[in-house]
VMD Tcl script that draws the C-alpha trace (Angstrom):
set ca {
  {0.00 -0.02 -0.01}
  {1.15 3.43 -0.73}
  {2.60 5.08 2.43}
  {0.67 8.25 1.91}
  {-2.63 6.51 1.40}
  {-1.94 4.44 4.61}
  {-1.20 7.60 6.59}
  {-4.49 9.19 5.55}
  {-6.44 6.06 6.43}
  {-4.93 5.82 9.96}
  {-5.59 9.47 10.56}
  {-9.31 9.05 9.73}
  {-9.65 6.05 12.09}
  {-8.10 8.00 14.95}
  {-10.60 10.85 14.45}
  {-13.51 8.52 14.55}
  {-12.28 6.89 17.80}
  {-11.87 10.37 19.38}
  {-15.54 11.17 18.57}
  {-16.79 7.91 20.16}
  {-14.65 8.18 23.37}
  {-16.45 9.46 26.62}
  {-15.54 12.91 28.02}
  {-12.61 13.24 30.33}
  {-14.67 14.22 33.41}
  {-18.22 13.31 34.43}
  {-20.41 14.99 36.99}
  {-21.08 11.71 38.76}
  {-18.57 8.92 38.49}
  {-19.16 5.31 39.23}
  {-16.99 4.00 42.00}
  {-15.78 0.67 43.04}
  {-16.58 -0.74 46.50}
  {-13.39 0.75 47.76}
  {-14.51 4.21 46.70}
  {-12.00 4.91 43.84}
  {-13.26 5.74 40.28}
  {-13.09 3.07 37.68}
  {-9.87 3.43 35.90}
  {-10.77 1.77 32.61}
  {-13.88 0.31 30.88}
  {-12.33 -3.07 30.99}
  {-13.06 -3.34 34.77}
  {-16.80 -3.22 34.11}
  {-16.82 -6.65 32.63}
  {-19.19 -8.10 30.03}
  {-22.00 -9.26 32.41}
  {-25.30 -7.43 32.44}
  {-26.88 -7.40 35.90}
  {-30.28 -5.82 35.91}
  {-31.18 -3.51 38.81}
  {-33.95 -4.64 41.17}
  {-33.90 -1.69 43.52}
  {-37.38 -1.15 44.95}
  {-38.80 -4.32 43.53}
  {-40.98 -5.97 46.22}
  {-41.84 -9.35 44.84}
  {-44.14 -10.17 47.74}
  {-46.45 -7.33 46.65}
  {-45.88 -7.46 42.89}
  {-46.83 -11.10 42.86}
  {-50.44 -10.11 43.55}
  {-50.51 -7.46 40.77}
  {-50.32 -9.81 37.87}
  {-52.87 -8.78 35.22}
  {-53.70 -5.42 36.71}
  {-52.48 -3.50 33.75}
  {-54.98 -5.33 31.58}
  {-57.92 -3.68 33.49}
  {-59.28 -0.28 33.09}
  {-58.37 2.48 35.66}
  {-61.83 2.30 37.32}
  {-61.64 -1.49 37.62}
  {-58.06 -1.21 39.05}
  {-59.38 1.24 41.69}
  {-62.22 -0.96 42.76}
  {-59.85 -3.98 42.83}
  {-57.37 -2.11 45.00}
  {-60.10 -1.07 47.43}
  {-61.55 -4.59 47.62}
  {-58.17 -6.24 48.08}
  {-56.52 -3.77 50.38}
  {-57.53 -5.84 53.43}
  {-56.42 -9.14 51.91}
  {-52.90 -8.18 50.69}
  {-51.30 -9.27 53.92}
  {-53.26 -12.48 53.92}
  {-52.20 -13.32 50.36}
  {-48.60 -12.48 51.22}
  {-48.73 -14.89 54.14}
  {-50.25 -17.61 52.04}
  {-47.59 -17.20 49.37}
  {-44.84 -17.28 52.00}
  {-46.38 -20.41 53.53}
  {-46.60 -22.07 50.16}
  {-42.88 -21.40 49.49}
  {-41.94 -22.75 52.99}
  {-43.86 -25.91 52.32}
  {-42.35 -26.59 48.94}
  {-38.74 -25.46 49.69}
  {-38.31 -26.20 53.33}
  {-40.98 -28.87 53.99}
  {-42.51 -26.82 56.82}
  {-45.81 -28.64 56.69}
  {-48.00 -25.54 57.20}
  {-51.68 -26.47 56.78}
  {-53.36 -23.35 58.18}
  {-52.87 -19.63 57.83}
  {-53.48 -17.58 60.93}
  {-55.15 -14.19 61.08}
  {-53.07 -11.78 58.93}
  {-53.51 -9.04 61.52}
  {-51.58 -10.95 64.05}
  {-48.12 -10.12 62.87}
  {-46.31 -11.70 65.76}
  {-47.86 -15.15 65.12}
  {-47.70 -15.39 61.35}
  {-47.13 -19.02 60.37}
  {-47.01 -21.99 62.52}
  {-45.81 -25.33 61.22}
  {-47.53 -28.46 62.30}
  {-44.29 -30.03 63.50}
  {-42.76 -28.72 66.75}
  {-39.09 -28.77 65.62}
  {-37.52 -25.56 64.30}
  {-36.32 -25.91 60.73}
  {-33.25 -24.20 59.36}
  {-32.27 -23.70 55.80}
  {-28.42 -24.14 56.14}
  {-28.33 -26.83 58.87}
  {-27.67 -30.30 57.57}
  {-29.41 -32.99 59.68}
  {-31.80 -35.76 59.14}
  {-34.61 -33.72 60.68}
  {-34.41 -31.07 57.91}
  {-34.63 -33.54 55.11}
  {-37.96 -33.86 53.43}
  {-39.90 -36.96 54.10}
  {-40.94 -38.38 50.85}
  {-44.09 -39.84 52.42}
  {-45.39 -36.28 53.09}
  {-45.31 -35.54 49.44}
  {-46.47 -38.80 47.90}
  {-49.19 -39.99 50.30}
  {-52.68 -39.81 48.82}
  {-51.46 -38.27 45.61}
  {-53.18 -39.67 42.50}
  {-50.79 -40.70 39.69}
  {-53.09 -38.76 37.33}
  {-52.86 -35.55 39.38}
  {-51.78 -32.46 37.39}
  {-50.78 -30.49 40.48}
  {-47.07 -29.86 40.99}
  {-47.30 -29.03 44.68}
  {-47.42 -31.29 47.75}
  {-50.43 -32.61 49.48}
  {-50.00 -30.27 52.49}
  {-49.75 -27.20 50.26}
  {-52.94 -28.22 48.54}
  {-54.67 -28.50 51.90}
  {-53.36 -25.03 52.72}
  {-54.78 -23.55 49.54}
  {-58.16 -25.29 50.13}
  {-58.45 -23.82 53.56}
  {-60.83 -20.90 53.50}
  {-59.86 -17.73 55.21}
  {-62.89 -16.23 56.85}
  {-63.56 -12.85 55.16}
  {-63.77 -9.83 57.39}
  {-67.35 -8.73 57.97}
  {-67.89 -5.11 57.14}
  {-70.31 -3.22 59.43}
  {-71.44 0.12 57.95}
  {-70.31 3.02 60.11}
  {-73.37 5.25 59.29}
  {-77.10 4.46 59.75}
  {-79.07 3.62 56.66}
  {-82.15 5.38 57.94}
  {-82.79 8.26 60.35}
  {-86.24 9.18 61.67}
  {-87.06 12.45 63.46}
  {-88.93 11.73 66.71}
  {-89.42 14.99 68.65}
  {-90.34 14.78 72.35}
  {-88.34 11.63 72.86}
  {-87.41 11.88 76.52}
  {-83.73 11.97 77.59}
  {-84.09 9.68 80.60}
  {-81.86 6.70 81.46}
  {-84.49 4.85 83.41}
  {-87.19 4.68 80.69}
  {-87.80 2.17 77.90}
  {-89.64 3.98 75.14}
  {-88.71 1.92 71.98}
  {-89.66 -1.65 71.06}
  {-89.83 -3.67 67.78}
  {-92.59 -6.25 67.33}
  {-92.24 -9.72 65.70}
  {-94.53 -8.35 62.97}
  {-91.90 -5.71 62.03}
  {-93.70 -2.75 63.59}
  {-91.86 -0.22 65.70}
  {-93.45 1.25 68.76}
  {-92.19 4.59 70.15}
  {-93.43 6.55 73.13}
  {-93.17 10.30 72.58}
  {-94.47 12.53 75.35}
  {-98.02 11.57 75.97}
  {-98.51 9.70 72.72}
  {-97.55 6.28 71.37}
  {-96.77 5.93 67.67}
  {-96.46 2.87 65.46}
  {-94.10 2.78 62.41}
  {-94.42 -0.06 59.97}
  {-90.96 -1.02 58.79}
  {-92.32 -2.65 55.63}
  {-94.55 0.15 54.39}
  {-93.03 3.12 56.34}
  {-96.57 3.92 57.44}
  {-96.98 5.91 60.74}
  {-100.02 5.77 62.95}
  {-100.81 7.13 66.35}
  {-101.95 4.44 68.71}
  {-103.03 6.51 71.75}
  {-102.87 9.89 73.39}
  {-102.71 10.13 77.16}
  {-102.85 13.86 77.33}
  {-106.59 13.68 77.93}
  {-105.89 11.78 81.12}
  {-103.08 14.18 82.06}
  {-100.52 11.37 81.86}
  {-97.40 10.57 79.81}
  {-95.71 7.45 78.43}
  {-92.74 6.00 80.35}
  {-92.35 2.52 78.76}
  {-93.66 0.35 75.82}
  {-93.43 -3.32 75.18}
  {-94.74 -5.72 72.49}
  {-96.24 -9.08 73.31}
  {-94.52 -12.15 71.88}
  {-97.18 -12.53 69.14}
  {-96.87 -8.88 68.20}
  {-100.59 -8.02 68.46}
  {-100.70 -6.45 71.89}
  {-98.77 -3.39 73.21}
  {-98.28 -2.66 76.88}
  {-97.93 1.00 77.72}
  {-96.53 2.10 81.12}
  {-97.41 5.62 82.34}
  {-96.04 8.26 84.68}
  {-98.90 7.79 87.10}
  {-98.17 4.08 87.58}
  {-100.84 2.38 85.39}
  {-100.24 -0.16 82.61}
  {-102.52 -0.05 79.60}
  {-103.00 -2.95 77.18}
  {-103.72 -1.94 73.61}
  {-104.70 -4.02 70.55}
  {-102.41 -2.57 67.84}
  {-104.40 -4.03 64.91}
  {-107.72 -2.58 66.03}
  {-106.32 0.49 67.73}
  {-108.37 -0.21 70.83}
  {-107.55 -0.18 74.54}
  {-108.35 -3.52 76.16}
  {-107.71 -2.81 79.81}
  {-105.77 -0.72 82.35}
  {-103.87 -2.47 85.12}
  {-103.47 -0.45 88.34}
  {-101.34 -1.27 91.37}
  {-98.19 0.78 91.14}
  {-97.70 3.96 93.10}
  {-94.98 5.47 90.83}
  {-94.07 5.54 87.20}
  {-93.66 2.21 85.32}
  {-90.30 2.35 83.57}
  {-89.80 -1.41 82.66}
  {-92.07 -4.01 81.03}
  {-91.50 -7.61 80.02}
  {-93.91 -10.18 78.42}
  {-93.95 -13.88 79.09}
  {-96.66 -15.37 76.87}
  {-99.87 -13.83 78.29}
  {-98.21 -12.73 81.56}
  {-96.93 -9.20 81.91}
  {-94.28 -8.10 84.42}
  {-93.88 -4.40 85.25}
  {-91.27 -2.63 87.27}
  {-91.89 0.71 88.89}
  {-90.35 3.46 90.88}
  {-92.13 2.16 93.96}
  {-89.50 -0.70 94.01}
  {-92.16 -3.31 93.20}
  {-92.48 -5.84 90.37}
  {-96.03 -6.98 89.54}
  {-96.81 -10.02 87.44}
  {-100.30 -10.27 85.98}
  {-102.16 -12.37 83.45}
  {-103.84 -10.15 80.93}
  {-106.59 -12.73 80.31}
  {-107.71 -12.87 83.99}
  {-108.89 -10.23 86.37}
  {-105.91 -8.22 87.74}
  {-106.46 -9.05 91.40}
  {-106.76 -12.77 90.91}
  {-103.56 -13.24 88.88}
  {-101.34 -10.63 90.57}
  {-97.93 -11.61 92.06}
  {-95.98 -8.96 93.91}
  {-92.27 -9.38 93.86}
  {-90.34 -7.24 96.32}
  {-86.56 -7.30 96.49}
  {-85.18 -4.06 95.11}
  {-84.57 -1.07 97.41}
  {-84.95 1.60 94.70}
  {-86.64 2.07 91.29}
  {-86.74 -1.03 88.98}
  {-85.40 0.06 85.57}
  {-84.67 -3.22 83.74}
  {-86.69 -6.38 83.18}
  {-85.99 -9.36 80.90}
  {-87.36 -12.95 80.78}
  {-85.02 -15.75 79.78}
  {-85.36 -17.43 76.40}
  {-86.93 -20.56 78.07}
  {-89.41 -18.32 80.00}
  {-88.41 -19.81 83.34}
  {-86.35 -16.98 84.89}
  {-86.95 -13.24 85.19}
  {-83.96 -10.85 85.56}
  {-84.52 -7.46 86.99}
  {-82.16 -4.54 87.50}
  {-82.59 -1.54 89.71}
  {-81.30 1.83 90.73}
  {-79.92 0.14 93.91}
  {-77.10 -1.44 91.71}
  {-78.52 -4.91 92.24}
  {-79.34 -7.59 89.65}
  {-82.04 -10.10 90.89}
  {-83.37 -13.36 89.46}
  {-86.86 -14.65 90.02}
  {-88.77 -17.81 89.13}
  {-92.38 -18.81 88.94}
  {-92.64 -20.50 92.33}
  {-91.10 -17.93 94.71}
  {-91.99 -14.37 95.72}
  {-88.42 -13.63 96.80}
  {-85.38 -13.59 94.49}
  {-83.60 -16.87 93.96}
  {-80.31 -15.23 93.01}
  {-78.74 -11.88 93.84}
  {-75.82 -10.20 92.11}
  {-74.34 -7.12 93.82}
  {-71.12 -6.61 91.94}
  {-72.30 -3.52 89.86}
  {-71.51 -0.12 91.27}
  {-74.21 1.80 89.46}
  {-77.86 1.32 88.34}
  {-78.47 -1.78 86.23}
  {-80.77 -1.12 83.30}
  {-79.08 -3.14 80.45}
  {-79.92 -6.78 80.69}
  {-79.77 -9.47 77.97}
  {-80.17 -13.26 77.99}
  {-78.12 -15.14 75.44}
  {-80.19 -17.07 72.83}
  {-77.24 -19.44 72.33}
  {-76.54 -20.47 75.98}
  {-79.51 -21.12 78.11}
  {-78.00 -19.88 81.45}
  {-75.82 -17.02 80.11}
  {-76.92 -13.62 81.27}
  {-75.23 -10.26 80.48}
  {-75.83 -7.01 82.44}
  {-74.47 -3.48 82.18}
  {-73.90 -0.85 84.81}
  {-74.30 2.98 84.78}
  {-71.79 5.78 84.92}
  {-70.11 4.81 88.16}
  {-69.72 1.22 87.03}
  {-69.31 1.18 83.16}
  {-68.87 -2.59 83.14}
  {-70.56 -5.45 81.20}
  {-70.72 -8.50 83.37}
  {-71.51 -12.08 82.37}
  {-73.17 -14.58 84.70}
  {-73.81 -18.33 84.75}
  {-77.31 -18.50 86.29}
  {-77.11 -22.29 86.76}
  {-74.16 -22.05 89.12}
  {-74.76 -18.47 90.29}
  {-71.21 -17.67 89.38}
  {-69.74 -14.61 87.62}
  {-68.01 -15.46 84.34}
  {-66.42 -12.43 82.89}
  {-66.24 -8.64 83.38}
  {-65.36 -6.02 80.82}
  {-64.88 -2.32 81.64}
  {-66.15 -0.40 78.57}
  {-65.21 3.03 79.95}
  {-68.80 4.43 79.41}
  {-72.24 4.23 80.87}
  {-74.00 1.09 79.59}
  {-77.63 1.78 78.74}
  {-78.67 -1.24 76.57}
  {-77.47 -4.70 75.65}
  {-78.66 -7.13 72.93}
  {-77.38 -10.49 71.71}
  {-77.26 -11.43 68.00}
  {-79.78 -14.10 67.09}
  {-77.45 -15.82 64.70}
  {-73.84 -15.32 65.95}
  {-72.22 -15.20 69.35}
  {-71.95 -11.39 69.38}
  {-73.23 -8.70 71.59}
  {-74.12 -5.01 70.95}
  {-74.10 -2.36 73.59}
  {-75.19 1.28 73.63}
  {-73.61 3.93 75.85}
  {-74.24 7.29 77.35}
  {-71.68 9.22 79.46}
  {-69.12 10.07 78.38}
  {-69.01 8.71 74.83}
  {-72.26 8.20 72.85}
  {-71.22 5.12 71.03}
  {-72.58 1.80 69.82}
  {-70.16 -1.07 70.23}
  {-70.23 -4.61 68.87}
  {-68.43 -7.30 70.82}
  {-67.35 -10.94 70.12}
  {-68.14 -13.37 72.91}
  {-66.36 -15.00 74.74}
  {-63.17 -13.28 73.49}
  {-64.78 -9.92 74.27}
  {-62.98 -8.33 71.36}
  {-64.45 -5.23 69.78}
  {-65.85 -5.95 66.32}
  {-67.08 -2.47 65.47}
  {-67.56 0.99 66.89}
  {-70.50 3.09 65.49}
  {-70.59 6.80 66.17}
  {-72.59 9.72 64.77}
  {-74.95 10.70 67.65}
  {-74.19 13.64 69.79}
  {-76.66 12.68 72.47}
  {-76.68 9.74 74.94}
  {-78.09 6.57 73.35}
  {-80.75 5.44 75.91}
  {-83.05 3.24 73.83}
  {-82.45 0.27 71.56}
  {-84.53 -2.42 69.88}
  {-83.71 -5.26 67.41}
  {-85.56 -6.16 64.25}
  {-87.40 -9.53 64.00}
  {-84.79 -10.92 61.60}
  {-81.92 -10.08 63.98}
  {-79.99 -8.01 61.41}
  {-80.87 -4.37 62.29}
  {-80.97 -2.43 65.46}
  {-82.66 0.91 66.06}
  {-81.29 3.32 68.59}
  {-82.93 6.38 70.13}
  {-81.19 9.43 71.62}
  {-82.39 12.42 73.47}
  {-81.79 14.64 70.42}
  {-85.07 13.35 68.92}
  {-83.82 10.87 66.30}
  {-84.13 7.19 65.65}
  {-81.19 5.65 63.77}
  {-81.25 2.32 62.02}
  {-77.98 0.33 61.81}
  {-77.04 -2.87 59.92}
  {-75.07 -4.53 62.68}
  {-75.55 -8.33 62.53}
  {-75.56 -10.71 59.60}
  {-78.38 -13.17 59.21}
  {-76.29 -15.99 57.94}
  {-72.56 -16.62 57.97}
  {-70.90 -15.94 54.66}
  {-69.48 -19.05 52.97}
  {-68.23 -17.28 49.88}
  {-64.61 -17.96 49.17}
  {-62.44 -14.84 48.91}
  {-60.96 -14.13 45.56}
  {-57.17 -14.66 45.58}
  {-54.56 -15.21 42.92}
  {-53.08 -17.85 45.22}
  {-56.18 -20.10 44.98}
  {-55.53 -22.73 42.36}
  {-58.99 -24.25 42.46}
  {-61.30 -21.44 41.49}
  {-60.98 -21.84 37.81}
  {-59.75 -24.00 34.93}
  {-56.05 -23.78 34.46}
}
mol new
graphics top color blue
foreach p $ca { graphics top sphere $p radius 0.5 }
foreach p [lrange $ca 0 end-1] q [lrange $ca 1 end] { graphics top cylinder $p $q radius 0.2 }
display resetview
């Protein structure tokens, strides 16, 4: 080659290499682990290592397929699955431990209990880097009861883990679904002015009048007006059939009304003070008064012939409830005492004096025949549970507030309580764990009245501010729907 031509060619190659070379100094230079700048490109090597900074595989595992949905669907999915992200993460971790470490986990605990996440069925502690016979997988655990035609690639225990249903969290609405204005609803802890009949009719005592509100048709009717007699309503109670209404008055009389015909059947005298508590037992009516007496009368017979006078309280009787088997009557009074009565004795058969304030809230459990719950007033603030068969106290829970009403769920072992001073709240409890399921707020006045719907799903609460609020608190049947999860291998065809 001509020397001059070769010189021009080498000069052109040098110019091109100068244009491709990086600048002499960079604002930010990559450094080796020792902190010195990289001296030459040859130290970088020829391996490409992708960066995974910020990649959380435990979370991203559950986001497969989200990009294929619309933004609105993604928003709904995120809201619906926000509570189950931790549970899915625990299930995925348990699945990996079963397959890689042979942990033998068959059940996933509550995802909210972070300190007790996963518990293997075997007591020994397994280690990944410890070589011993205990850490070796037992082939029998992975081959027992596995069909040769099975298409699953996971072990038998992992399949049991995926088949186990996680109980979905029950959502209780935090606001009432209906609010009714009821002016003249008295703000009095010792009265009982709201009751719900088995025929789905609500009875409310307002001043001197009694009103009926049909929950099916929303029709309101006035049953009676006691202003003509110069009296006022202090308590109302439906009979078990839902056709008769007992109305207690300020002057101490008890009137029996036929709700269907709108007609007063009779008036029962005998009390010398207001009647603040009423309780039906078939055709027998028990009434508690400020004169410290409890009168039991059969509405079918003349009052004097069927009257039983029960005297045991030292102050006003403000709570009365018959047991679910109609054999025991529980009464609470302003003397801080809870008394139990039967049909054969005129004196109380059991006495409980542990409360430190008036006992108005009384509720018999529909699931346990002898279980009784009672709540105390401002100075007590406790919900106490009693075994009436053995006359022994079971549990005591300090709610921190005045307890005005108690009611058991008809379908689940849960309890709802309403409160006055100093927080006007409605609390739902799980028994016997006594854990708080929900807290419902929204009323600025003390919640003194409560009644439950015939189906056991809805409660209505009354406050001194003149409103009735309807809450969806209990579920009629337990949900058996399986939660949607990307970890469940058995919800669709794969």
